Every structure is written in structure tokens, then in C-alpha cells.
N, C-alpha and C positions, 0 to 999 in steps of 0.2 A: 576395123573391128579388131579387138585384142582379146585373146583367150585369157580368162582370168582365174578359173579354178576347175578342179574335178572334185565332185562330191562322192564320198564313200560313206555309206551307212554301216555302222559298226556295232558289235555286241557290247564292247567295253571300250569307252573312250580312253580309260587309263592304260589298258593293254596296247591299244593302237598308238597312243602317244609314245609309249615306251618303244615300240617298234620304229615308228617314223622319225622320232626325235633322237632317242638314245642310240639306236642301232643304225638307221639309215643316215642320220645326221641333219635332218631338216630343222630349221629354227621354228619355235612356236611364235607366230606372229600375233595371235589373239586367241583367247579362250573365254567363253561366256555361256551363260544359260540362255537358251533360245526360246524359252517358254516352259510351261509345265511338262516335266518329264523329258526335256530335251537339253542336251549339252553339246556344245559345238567348239571345235578347235580348228584354227587355220594355221597351216604349217607351210614353210617354204621360205622364200626370200621376198621381202616387200618389193613391189613393183614388177615382179615376175608372176607367172602362173603358180597358184597355190594348190594345196590339197586341203579340202574341207572335210573334216571328220565329224559325223553326226551320230550321237547315241540318242535314240528316241524310243521310248517304250511303245511297243505295238507296231513298229516298222520293220519290214524284212531287211535282212542284210545281204540278200542275194545279189551278187555281182558277177555272175558267170558270164564268160565271153569278153570280159574286160581285163586289160592288164595295163600297168603303168611302168615306165622305165626311168632309170637314173643312170647318168654317166659317171664313171669313176676313172681316176688316172691309172689305177693298177687293178686288173681283174684278180690277180693272185692275192693281193692284200685285202681286197673286198671279200673274197671267199673265206680267207682266214678269219677276218673280223666277224663275219656272220656265223661261222662255225663256233668261234669262241663264245658267242652270245647265244648258242643253242638253236640257231636257225639252220635247218637242213637245206641243202641244195636240192631243189626239186628236179632239175635237169640241166645238162650242160656241164662244162662250157662248150659252146659251139663257135665256130669261126667260118661263117659262110663265104666271107671274102677275107683276104689277108689282113686288111686294116681294121677289121671289126671282130671282137670276141664278146660273147655274152653268156649269161646263165640265168636261171629262174629260181626264185624262192617264193614262198607264200607269206602274206601278212597274217595277223592273228585271226582274220575272218576268212582266210582261204583265197584272197585276191592275189592273182599272179603278179609278181613284181620282177621286172627284168633289170638286171645290172649289166651295163655295157661299157666296154672300153673301145674307143676309136683311136686309130693310129698306132 
């Protein structure tokens, strides 16, 4: 069994694509209408687990208790990049073990996003 994607219900597909594509740096794999009042975008790297963003009228965007993580080569450069793009650091950076440092931000819908550097 292979993990294929995580679905996030969003208020605005446009705002979420801006965050995950322009700021986080994920590629847009596919974008399409999923039916009346539904827009979908798949982001990530083809062949790997993707993020599925769904904007649908009448569906809650509640994602409390869930977070997603992205690995970066430099925690300092990632923090600088996010701040330059108006994304506030929610908490951190933390280094629970010497080889791992991470911090948290929120996406446009308040989903917790962890940015981590290993090594």
C-alpha cells in the first residue's frame, strides 16, 4: 500500500495555491473542476504523496488537530523566505535533538504547517 495524498478543504483555492505553490514551493500537478461548486488542485511531486486542495461550497474547512510537514535544507533561509512573504512564524524554532530543528506556520485556513531541517 502506498500513501497517495492528504486532502485539505480550503476556503479559497486561489489563496491556498499561492501558499503551497508560490511560498512553500510545491508544483501544481493538476487543477480541475470536481463538479458543481467544487474546484480541486493537486500539488507536490508526481509519483510521491500529494496535497489535494478542495474548495467546495457548503463544506467545512475544519482541520484542527492535523498538521503537515515539509523538509528544507536550511531552517534560517526558510524562515526568512516565509517572513518576506508575510507568513508569521507561529512557534519555534525548536531543536529537540541536535540533528533536527523545526518551526510552525499556518496556511491560509489555519492548518498547522511544520518546516523541518534534518542534519
